[in-house]
C-alpha positions as CSV (number, residue, x, y, z in Angstrom):
1,M,118.9,148.6,36.4
2,S,117.6,145.9,34.1
3,L,119.7,143.3,32.3
4,E,119.7,142.8,28.5
5,P,117.5,139.9,27.5
6,D,120.4,138.3,25.5
7,L,122.6,138.4,28.7
8,V,119.8,136.8,30.7
9,A,119.3,134.1,28.1
10,L,123.1,133.3,28.0
11,L,123.3,133.1,31.8
12,K,120.4,130.7,32.0
13,R,121.9,128.6,29.2
14,L,125.2,128.4,31.1
15,K,123.2,127.4,34.3
16,L,124.2,130.7,35.9
17,G,120.7,132.0,36.3
18,Q,121.1,132.4,40.0
19,M,123.4,135.3,39.3
20,I,120.6,137.3,37.7
21,P,119.1,138.8,40.9
22,T,122.4,140.2,42.2
23,L,124.1,141.1,38.9
24,P,122.5,144.6,38.6
25,D,123.8,145.6,42.0
26,R,127.2,144.3,41.1
27,L,127.2,146.2,37.8
28,A,126.2,149.4,39.7
29,L,129.0,148.8,42.2
30,A,131.5,148.3,39.3
31,R,130.5,151.6,37.8
32,A,130.7,153.5,41.1
33,Q,134.1,152.1,42.0
34,K,135.3,152.2,38.3
35,L,136.2,148.5,38.4
36,D,137.8,147.1,35.2
37,Y,136.2,144.1,33.4
38,A,138.5,141.6,35.1
39,A,137.7,142.9,38.6
40,L,133.9,142.8,37.8
41,L,134.2,139.3,36.5
42,T,136.1,138.2,39.6
43,L,133.4,139.7,41.8
44,V,130.4,138.1,40.1
45,L,132.1,134.7,39.8
46,A,133.1,134.9,43.5
47,D,129.5,135.4,44.4
48,E,128.5,132.4,42.4
49,V,131.2,130.2,44.0
50,Q,130.1,131.3,47.4
51,R,126.5,130.5,46.6
52,R,127.3,127.0,45.3
53,D,129.6,126.3,48.3
54,S,126.7,127.3,50.6
55,L,124.3,125.0,48.7
56,A,126.8,122.1,48.8
57,L,127.2,122.6,52.6
58,E,123.5,122.6,53.1
59,R,123.2,119.4,51.1
60,R,125.9,117.7,53.2
61,L,124.3,118.9,56.5
62,L,120.9,117.5,55.4
63,A,122.5,114.2,54.2
64,A,124.3,113.8,57.6
65,G,120.9,113.3,59.3
66,F,121.6,115.3,62.4
67,E,118.8,115.5,64.9
68,E,119.6,119.2,65.4
69,R,122.1,121.7,64.0
70,V,124.5,122.7,66.7
71,T,128.1,124.0,67.1
72,L,130.5,123.8,69.9
73,E,129.9,127.6,70.5
74,H,126.2,126.7,71.3
75,F,127.2,124.5,74.2
76,D,126.1,125.8,77.6
77,W,129.4,125.9,79.5
78,T,127.6,127.1,82.6
79,T,126.4,123.6,83.1
80,P,128.6,122.0,85.9
81,I,129.9,119.1,83.8
82,Q,133.4,117.8,83.9
83,L,135.4,117.0,80.8
84,D,138.9,117.5,79.4
85,R,138.4,120.8,77.5
86,R,141.9,120.6,76.1
87,H,141.2,117.1,74.7
88,L,137.9,118.3,73.3
89,N,139.4,121.3,71.5
90,E,142.0,118.9,70.0
91,L,139.2,116.7,68.6
92,F,137.6,119.8,67.0
93,S,140.9,120.3,65.1
94,L,139.7,117.2,63.2
95,H,143.2,115.7,63.1
96,F,141.6,112.4,64.2
97,L,139.8,112.2,60.8
98,Q,143.0,112.7,58.9
99,K,144.5,109.8,60.9
100,K,141.4,107.6,60.5
101,E,141.1,107.4,64.3
102,H,137.9,107.0,66.4
103,V,136.3,109.0,69.2
104,L,134.3,107.6,72.1
105,L,132.2,110.0,74.2
106,I,131.3,108.3,77.5
107,G,129.1,109.5,80.4
108,P,125.7,109.3,82.1
109,V,122.4,110.3,80.5
110,G,121.9,113.9,79.7
111,V,125.4,115.4,80.0
112,G,125.6,116.6,76.4
113,K,127.3,113.6,74.6
114,T,124.9,113.7,71.7
115,F,125.2,117.5,71.5
116,L,129.0,117.3,71.3
117,A,129.0,114.4,68.8
118,Q,126.7,116.4,66.5
119,A,128.7,119.6,66.9
120,L,131.8,117.6,66.0
121,G,130.0,116.1,63.0
122,A,128.9,119.5,61.9
123,A,132.5,120.8,62.1
124,A,133.6,117.9,60.0
125,T,130.9,118.6,57.5
126,R,131.9,122.2,57.2
127,A,135.4,121.1,56.6
128,G,134.3,119.2,53.6
129,H,134.1,115.7,55.1
130,S,131.1,113.4,54.5
131,V,129.3,112.6,57.8
132,L,126.4,110.3,58.8
133,F,124.7,110.5,62.2
134,R,122.6,107.5,63.4
135,R,121.3,106.2,66.6
136,A,123.0,102.8,67.1
137,D,119.7,101.0,67.6
138,Y,118.3,102.5,64.4
139,L,121.4,101.5,62.4
140,L,121.2,97.9,63.6
141,R,117.4,97.7,62.8
142,E,118.0,99.1,59.4
143,L,120.7,96.5,58.7
144,G,118.4,93.8,60.0
145,Q,115.6,94.9,57.7
146,A,117.9,95.2,54.8
147,R,119.0,91.6,55.4
148,A,115.3,90.6,55.3
149,D,114.6,92.3,52.0
150,H,117.9,91.3,50.4
151,S,119.2,94.9,50.2
152,L,122.0,94.4,52.8
153,E,124.8,95.2,50.4
154,V,123.3,98.6,49.5
155,A,122.6,99.4,53.2
156,F,126.0,98.4,54.3
157,R,127.7,100.5,51.6
158,R,125.7,103.5,52.9
159,Y,127.4,103.1,56.3
160,L,130.8,102.4,54.9
161,A,130.9,105.5,52.6
162,P,131.1,108.4,55.1
163,D,134.4,109.8,56.3
164,L,132.8,110.0,59.7
165,L,130.0,107.7,61.1
166,I,128.5,108.9,64.4
167,L,126.8,106.1,66.4
168,D,124.7,107.7,69.1
169,D,123.5,105.9,72.3
170,F,125.4,102.7,71.8
171,G,124.8,100.1,74.5
172,L,121.2,100.7,75.5
173,H,120.5,96.9,75.3
174,R,122.4,93.7,74.7
175,L,122.9,92.8,71.0
176,S,121.4,89.8,69.3
177,Q,123.7,87.4,67.5
178,Q,122.9,89.0,64.2
179,E,123.3,92.5,65.5
180,S,126.7,91.5,66.9
181,E,127.8,90.1,63.6
182,D,126.6,93.2,61.7
183,L,128.3,95.7,64.0
184,Y,131.5,93.6,64.0
185,A,131.5,93.6,60.2
186,L,130.9,97.4,60.1
187,I,133.7,98.1,62.5
188,I,136.1,95.7,60.7
189,E,135.4,97.3,57.3
190,R,135.7,100.9,58.5
191,H,138.8,100.4,60.7
192,R,141.8,102.4,59.4
193,R,139.7,103.5,56.4
194,S,137.4,106.0,58.1
195,S,136.4,107.2,61.6
196,F,133.7,106.5,64.1
197,V,132.3,108.8,66.9
198,V,130.4,106.7,69.4
199,T,128.4,108.0,72.4
200,S,127.5,105.7,75.2
201,N,126.1,105.7,78.7
202,R,128.2,102.6,79.5
203,D,131.9,102.5,80.3
204,V,133.9,100.9,77.5
205,S,134.8,98.0,80.0
206,E,131.1,97.0,79.8
207,W,130.9,96.8,76.0
208,V,132.2,93.2,75.6
209,G,129.2,92.0,77.6
210,L,126.8,93.6,75.1
211,F,127.8,91.3,72.3
212,A,126.3,87.9,71.9
213,D,129.7,86.4,70.9
214,P,132.7,87.4,73.1
215,I,135.1,86.5,70.3
216,L,133.4,89.0,68.0
217,A,133.3,91.5,70.8
218,N,137.0,91.3,71.6
219,S,138.0,91.5,68.0
220,A,135.7,94.5,67.2
221,L,136.5,96.4,70.3
222,D,140.2,95.8,69.9
223,R,139.9,97.9,66.8
224,L,137.3,100.4,67.9
225,A,138.2,101.2,71.5
226,N,141.9,100.5,71.9
227,G,143.8,103.6,71.0
228,A,140.6,105.6,70.3
229,H,140.2,109.1,71.8
230,Q,138.1,108.5,74.9
231,L,136.4,111.6,76.3
232,V,134.5,111.1,79.6
233,V,131.7,113.6,80.2
234,D,130.4,113.7,83.8
235,G,128.0,115.8,85.8
236,P,124.3,116.4,86.3
237,S,121.9,116.2,83.4
238,Y,122.3,118.9,80.8
239,R,118.6,118.4,79.8
240,A,117.3,119.1,83.2
241,R,118.2,122.7,82.8
242,L,116.0,122.8,79.6
243,A,112.9,121.4,81.3
244,P,109.9,123.8,81.6
245,R,109.5,125.2,85.1
246,P,106.2,126.5,86.7
247,P,105.9,130.3,86.9
248,Q,106.9,131.7,90.2
249,E,104.0,132.7,92.4
250,T,103.5,136.4,92.7
251,A,103.9,137.6,96.3
252,M,100.6,138.8,97.7
253,S,100.4,142.4,98.6
């Protein structure tokens, strides 16, 4: 069925134009089920709320900057990795965000730390939290560039704003003096105000040696690492299972 032009014009004026494609079906359903006006109005407005919620979630997921969209359900549990599943499930309850606590995912290359961090970030995003995912080296380069072009305050605010900041692959190289100071400042400002998730191939005991200044290191890590949720992930490389394999040779007859 077609809609009256006056109704279409009113919906557009009220910025409800996205209801137009589905409204005829809803009107037909209301007639078939003999819904009263209040029930019909509830139905069409619920459609619009759901549509807007979906768009808002999509915007938050895009703004988070994830390298891939994953969930915990996508993780390949047939991989022979070792981790505390009970602790992991507790983290996905997101209570650590409410308490402004931090999460450290530690383990060798390729065991799924980045996957789990992004899945945790996606869960937080779907729960309505603001999330930002960045490789640690990219974040430090961006702050360095911002310092050079006098936009450091703007860049710094970008990393202070999210409820959850995910720093991926921390500790790939030793930090310069400036990088040490920038990371120290970021940790100090976010501590007890919002949460970090940090993934690293290095044990936390090695992190002090990555800073150019041991005083900054101890002060920053006292806030970031002490009392944080530390989840160790161990086992063979998760990525190795995704590598292409040559086709098996066909047995000769």
